[in-house]
PLY file of the C-alpha trace (Angstrom):
ply
format ascii 1.0
element vertex 319
property float x
property float y
property float z
element edge 318
property int vertex1
property int vertex2
end_header
-0.14 0.35 0.05
1.46 3.20 -0.74
-0.16 6.46 0.45
0.13 10.18 -0.81
1.07 11.47 3.23
0.84 15.46 4.08
3.19 16.41 7.02
2.32 19.78 8.81
5.22 20.87 10.86
7.32 23.37 11.44
10.29 24.97 9.17
12.07 21.62 8.31
14.87 23.73 8.03
15.38 24.31 11.76
14.61 21.22 13.34
17.28 19.79 15.73
18.32 16.62 13.10
19.16 14.12 15.78
16.29 13.90 17.68
13.27 15.05 15.99
10.80 12.71 16.33
8.69 14.26 13.08
11.97 13.59 10.80
11.81 10.09 12.33
7.96 9.60 11.27
9.18 10.69 7.54
12.02 8.66 7.49
10.00 5.39 8.14
6.63 6.77 6.09
9.10 6.97 2.94
11.01 3.68 3.89
7.80 2.04 3.66
7.17 3.38 0.13
5.04 6.03 0.77
4.99 9.84 -0.97
5.44 12.59 1.25
4.47 16.07 0.96
5.71 19.05 3.47
3.88 22.00 4.42
3.68 24.80 6.97
0.89 25.92 9.01
0.45 29.34 6.62
0.56 27.05 3.69
-2.54 25.66 4.20
-5.84 27.30 2.92
-9.88 27.22 2.42
-11.17 28.35 -1.36
-14.88 28.09 -0.84
-15.87 24.93 0.46
-12.54 22.93 0.30
-9.50 22.94 2.07
-6.12 23.29 0.08
-2.10 23.83 0.50
0.43 25.14 -1.09
3.15 22.09 -0.35
6.07 20.48 -1.39
6.96 16.96 -2.25
9.75 16.27 0.00
12.60 13.32 0.28
14.33 12.76 3.51
17.94 11.53 4.81
19.38 9.94 7.76
22.29 12.23 7.35
22.96 15.15 9.86
24.16 17.34 7.23
21.26 17.08 4.61
18.05 15.52 6.01
15.65 17.25 3.22
15.13 17.79 -0.24
12.09 19.53 -1.48
10.62 19.76 -4.96
8.53 22.21 -6.35
5.39 23.63 -4.73
2.04 22.06 -5.42
-1.39 23.80 -5.07
-3.75 20.84 -4.25
-6.63 19.81 -2.30
-5.87 18.90 0.82
-8.58 15.75 1.12
-6.78 14.18 -1.86
-4.15 13.17 0.40
-4.47 9.74 2.24
-3.34 10.75 5.52
-1.99 14.48 7.20
0.13 14.67 10.11
-0.69 17.24 12.42
3.07 17.59 13.91
3.15 21.86 14.61
4.60 22.15 18.03
2.65 24.47 20.25
2.49 27.06 21.41
-1.68 26.46 21.24
-2.57 29.89 20.13
-5.50 31.06 17.96
-3.56 30.04 14.64
-3.54 26.67 15.70
-7.01 26.45 16.02
-7.48 28.02 12.89
-5.27 25.31 11.41
-7.76 22.38 12.83
-10.66 23.68 11.48
-9.13 23.78 7.78
-7.64 20.32 8.74
-11.28 19.25 9.94
-12.57 20.36 6.74
-9.53 18.21 4.98
-11.14 15.03 6.85
-14.51 15.78 5.57
-13.25 15.27 2.01
-12.04 11.97 2.96
-8.06 12.50 4.37
-7.23 10.56 7.60
-5.68 12.98 9.88
-3.36 12.29 12.72
-4.37 13.16 15.52
-8.08 13.90 15.24
-8.31 17.88 14.31
-11.25 18.35 16.98
-9.44 16.48 19.55
-6.32 18.59 19.41
-8.94 21.85 19.74
-10.50 19.63 23.29
-7.78 17.79 24.74
-5.83 20.36 26.50
-2.40 18.49 27.42
-2.71 19.40 31.32
-6.53 19.11 31.85
-7.51 15.90 29.71
-4.95 14.39 32.64
-7.42 15.60 34.93
-10.72 12.86 33.21
-8.75 10.11 34.76
-8.14 10.99 38.81
-7.65 7.59 39.32
-4.04 7.91 37.86
-2.98 11.87 38.83
-1.47 13.43 42.00
-3.18 15.59 44.20
-4.43 18.60 41.43
-6.58 21.87 41.65
-6.99 23.99 38.48
-8.09 27.73 39.39
-7.26 31.62 38.57
-8.34 32.21 42.43
-5.08 32.30 44.46
-7.10 31.96 47.68
-8.00 28.35 46.45
-4.28 27.91 45.01
-2.98 29.23 48.61
-5.03 26.59 50.31
-4.21 24.17 48.35
-0.70 24.81 48.88
-0.97 25.12 52.73
-2.71 21.68 52.41
0.13 19.97 50.43
2.64 22.18 51.26
5.48 21.23 48.50
3.58 21.85 45.15
4.39 22.43 41.77
2.49 25.51 39.72
1.96 25.85 35.86
0.19 27.22 33.29
-2.09 25.17 31.33
-0.53 26.04 27.85
2.97 26.04 28.36
5.79 23.33 26.71
9.20 22.13 27.59
8.76 23.12 31.34
8.24 26.86 30.66
6.92 28.87 33.46
6.84 25.98 35.89
7.49 26.98 39.53
7.96 24.47 42.97
6.60 26.19 46.14
7.67 24.09 49.29
6.14 24.91 52.60
6.59 28.92 53.42
8.20 29.71 50.32
7.92 33.73 50.39
7.45 33.98 46.85
4.41 32.42 46.52
2.60 35.10 46.11
4.50 36.50 42.94
4.07 33.38 41.19
0.48 33.29 41.72
0.18 36.77 40.89
2.10 36.00 37.59
0.68 32.75 36.38
-2.74 33.78 37.22
-2.61 37.75 35.81
-3.77 38.46 39.31
-6.64 36.05 39.18
-7.82 36.27 35.61
-5.98 33.37 34.38
-6.13 29.40 35.34
-3.51 27.63 36.23
-3.01 24.07 37.57
-1.34 23.56 41.18
-0.41 19.61 41.46
1.06 18.03 44.23
5.17 17.56 44.38
5.63 14.13 43.39
9.30 13.01 44.72
9.83 10.60 42.57
11.05 13.00 39.61
14.56 12.29 40.56
14.06 9.28 39.13
12.49 11.36 35.74
9.04 12.06 34.33
9.19 9.57 32.09
7.23 9.94 28.46
5.50 7.13 27.43
4.47 6.89 23.76
0.89 4.83 23.03
0.31 4.26 19.47
-3.62 3.45 18.63
-3.65 2.80 21.87
-0.94 0.39 22.34
2.11 1.72 24.79
5.78 1.37 22.91
6.91 -1.12 25.25
9.88 1.73 26.50
9.80 4.90 28.14
12.18 7.84 28.04
12.86 8.93 31.22
13.97 12.69 31.75
15.98 13.15 34.39
16.02 16.96 35.59
19.73 18.52 35.92
21.42 18.79 39.08
19.42 22.02 40.84
16.45 21.41 38.72
12.68 20.00 39.45
12.34 19.76 35.88
12.98 16.77 33.87
11.91 18.52 30.31
14.77 17.89 27.82
14.65 21.53 26.93
14.97 22.80 30.41
18.26 20.55 30.23
16.93 16.96 32.00
19.00 13.90 30.58
17.31 10.96 28.48
17.26 7.35 29.71
15.03 5.15 28.12
13.76 2.18 30.19
11.34 -0.55 30.26
7.76 0.22 30.89
6.81 -0.58 34.44
3.35 -2.56 35.55
2.09 0.75 36.78
2.91 2.48 33.53
1.11 -0.06 31.58
-1.72 -0.15 34.01
-2.34 3.82 33.01
-2.21 3.28 29.44
-4.81 1.08 30.19
-6.83 3.21 32.18
-6.39 6.02 28.80
-6.82 3.29 26.15
-10.25 4.03 24.92
-10.27 7.46 25.34
-7.52 8.02 23.19
-8.71 5.32 20.32
-12.74 7.35 21.11
-11.41 10.86 19.93
-9.07 9.54 17.30
-5.47 10.23 19.07
-3.74 7.85 17.18
-0.48 8.96 18.67
-0.05 10.46 22.29
2.49 10.90 24.70
1.87 10.43 28.62
4.16 11.64 30.91
4.50 9.96 34.34
6.48 10.49 37.49
6.57 7.65 39.85
3.12 6.23 40.11
1.49 9.15 38.53
0.18 10.56 35.02
0.82 14.25 35.22
0.00 14.92 31.30
-1.11 13.50 28.31
0.39 15.19 25.03
-1.84 15.20 21.83
-0.41 17.71 19.59
3.53 16.26 18.54
4.81 14.37 21.15
8.36 13.28 21.05
10.91 11.07 22.54
10.43 8.80 19.73
14.30 8.84 18.18
15.87 8.45 21.64
13.64 5.34 22.50
14.23 4.22 19.31
18.09 4.69 19.85
18.08 3.01 22.91
16.01 -0.33 21.72
15.25 -0.51 18.17
11.30 -0.02 18.35
11.01 1.38 15.63
7.92 4.08 16.13
7.58 5.16 13.11
6.66 1.95 11.69
4.59 0.92 14.59
2.72 4.61 13.75
2.11 3.65 10.04
1.53 -0.12 10.35
-1.46 1.10 12.57
-2.63 3.77 9.85
-2.05 0.96 7.20
-4.17 -1.40 8.46
-6.74 0.55 9.95
-7.43 2.60 6.08
-7.49 -1.24 4.73
-10.35 -2.35 6.86
-11.86 0.75 5.71
-11.84 0.09 2.28
-13.05 -3.63 2.52
0 1
1 2
2 3
3 4
4 5
5 6
6 7
7 8
8 9
9 10
10 11
11 12
12 13
13 14
14 15
15 16
16 17
17 18
18 19
19 20
20 21
21 22
22 23
23 24
24 25
25 26
26 27
27 28
28 29
29 30
30 31
31 32
32 33
33 34
34 35
35 36
36 37
37 38
38 39
39 40
40 41
41 42
42 43
43 44
44 45
45 46
46 47
47 48
48 49
49 50
50 51
51 52
52 53
53 54
54 55
55 56
56 57
57 58
58 59
59 60
60 61
61 62
62 63
63 64
64 65
65 66
66 67
67 68
68 69
69 70
70 71
71 72
72 73
73 74
74 75
75 76
76 77
77 78
78 79
79 80
80 81
81 82
82 83
83 84
84 85
85 86
86 87
87 88
88 89
89 90
90 91
91 92
92 93
93 94
94 95
95 96
96 97
97 98
98 99
99 100
100 101
101 102
102 103
103 104
104 105
105 106
106 107
107 108
108 109
109 110
110 111
111 112
112 113
113 114
114 115
115 116
116 117
117 118
118 119
119 120
120 121
121 122
122 123
123 124
124 125
125 126
126 127
127 128
128 129
129 130
130 131
131 132
132 133
133 134
134 135
135 136
136 137
137 138
138 139
139 140
140 141
141 142
142 143
143 144
144 145
145 146
146 147
147 148
148 149
149 150
150 151
151 152
152 153
153 154
154 155
155 156
156 157
157 158
158 159
159 160
160 161
161 162
162 163
163 164
164 165
165 166
166 167
167 168
168 169
169 170
170 171
171 172
172 173
173 174
174 175
175 176
176 177
177 178
178 179
179 180
180 181
181 182
182 183
183 184
184 185
185 186
186 187
187 188
188 189
189 190
190 191
191 192
192 193
193 194
194 195
195 196
196 197
197 198
198 199
199 200
200 201
201 202
202 203
203 204
204 205
205 206
206 207
207 208
208 209
209 210
210 211
211 212
212 213
213 214
214 215
215 216
216 217
217 218
218 219
219 220
220 221
221 222
222 223
223 224
224 225
225 226
226 227
227 228
228 229
229 230
230 231
231 232
232 233
233 234
234 235
235 236
236 237
237 238
238 239
239 240
240 241
241 242
242 243
243 244
244 245
245 246
246 247
247 248
248 249
249 250
250 251
251 252
252 253
253 254
254 255
255 256
256 257
257 258
258 259
259 260
260 261
261 262
262 263
263 264
264 265
265 266
266 267
267 268
268 269
269 270
270 271
271 272
272 273
273 274
274 275
275 276
276 277
277 278
278 279
279 280
280 281
281 282
282 283
283 284
284 285
285 286
286 287
287 288
288 289
289 290
290 291
291 292
292 293
293 294
294 295
295 296
296 297
297 298
298 299
299 300
300 301
301 302
302 303
303 304
304 305
305 306
306 307
307 308
308 309
309 310
310 311
311 312
312 313
313 314
314 315
315 316
316 317
317 318
């Protein structure tokens, strides 16, 4: 089965070659005989009732000096593509939301969009996790500083973070009697106007913030534990964390089982669960990463796993 696959992503020239998950997925798709088309969000448009894009056929290479070659642009109907991977990184802003409307139109025209555009809008990566309280640490989402202060007083050691952050940005740890809690809450809530998440601090962060990749409901059997740098409480690689691939635990598999049906119902093919100790802290649906690090450690073939699932579903629908 040869597919036409569109990739909506950030500028390919500026990716970090050796660890970019989108490139890993593109390499796997190309090796399986699929034709790739490269797009950025600003290349998408709608003419009357038709979602279209200015896109470039692209070849990719496993070469740190030259990892892509673009061909001449083509103006095409998005629905003529078999599959579209939405791999634009956050921020999740209004432009991102508008792009999901265009991708939803492409979906109506017959393209399979991974992940489902409606679910990209509906499933905020921090709020979505709260739908599974049996998996999560004690948490609160509020704009009211009095409620956030009361949560901090109850639990003593708390993480505060914005609902729209990524890469560990604007995450604060407040221990008991922290004199900075006032300014932290003023900043994060914009003086009581903006929702903020509080989570009880999980000491097991010292062993890593695990990224578990789930493909069409099935977990990759190895996670990447992102271990904080010395003096840090954030494990994010963007914040200086160190990645160590490791097998999933029984608890990890249990957490995946708890969320599996919800992922499948929402058309979330490729998802990253963030787990610290025994607790689910986030569900990443926009552009999950860490595939290359896990592949390099355990030859897991994450891109092949994703496209096997996509190909299987398309075959089933064609029958």
